[in-house]
N, C-alpha and C positions, 0 to 999 in steps of 0.2 A: 412506080410500084411494078407496073406490068413488065417493064424492061428488066428489072432485077428478078422478077419471077421467071422470066425466059432464061436469064443467065444461070439461075439455081436449078433449072430443070435437069441439068446433066448430074447433079448431086443427089437426085431422088432415088430411092430404091425401086427395083423392079415392081414391087407391089403397088408402090404409089403411082408409077407410071401406067399400070394396067388398071388399077382400081382406086383413082384418086378421091373418089367420094363416098361418103357413108351411104348405106342403104337408108331409104326414107322410113321414118317411123309413122308416117301418116297412113291411114287407111285408103283404099282405092278411090272411095267417093271423096275423101278430102284432097288427094292428089288432083282429081279431075277438077274440083272447085278451085284449087290453087292455079292449075294451068289456065283455067277460064279467066280468072282475075288477072293474070299476066297477060293475056291476049287482048284484053280491052284496052282502049286508048285512055290514058290517065287524064282526068279533068282538072285535078288540082295542081298547082304550080309546083309544089314539092314533089309530087309523084312524077311530074314531067321531068324535073331535074334529075330524079333518081334513075331515069331511063339512061342518062349519060354514064352511070356508074354500073351497069349490068356486068360489064367486064371484070369487075372487082369481086364479083360473087364467088369465083373459084378461090381467089386470094383469101377471102373471109373464111371460106370453108376450111381450108388448110390451116389458117391461123387459129381458128377454133379447135381443130383437131390437135394441133400442137399444144395449145393451152390445156386441153383436156388430159392429154398424155403427160404433161408436165405435172398436173395435180395428181394424177394417178401415181406417178413416180415418187413425188413427195410423200404421199400416204404410205406407199410400199416401204420407202426409206425409213420413215418414222416407225412403222411397225417392226421392220428389222432391227432397228436401233433398240427398240424396246425389248425384243426377244433376245438380242445381244446382251443387254443389261441384266435381264433375268438368269441367262446362262452363266454370266460372270458371277453373279450372287450365289447361284448353286455350286459353282466350282470353288468359290471361296469358302463356303460352308464345308464342303467336302474336304478341302485342304486343312482347314481348321480342325475338323473331326480327326482326320489322319494324324496330324501333329500331336494332339492331345492324347491319342491312343498309344503313340509311340512313348 
């Protein structure tokens, strides 16, 4: 996955290269607590195994960003399709009224 991410780096937009991450929604105190928790040596086996996958954090951030954008585009497309259907109905009513008047 990491090798594939490196290969896809050239396809990124300039904005993604400069600002690849979201701004954190955590408060300053919460960010300090999170940093402190990450600096501690993990005691549980699962937490120790997760240390091997820290390099995938960037991948998961980008993956989640892509999924969020996909969902937003789906919603926008549905809204546009609904608006298009309403406009077609109005146009049909107008054309029906115009033919009846003639």
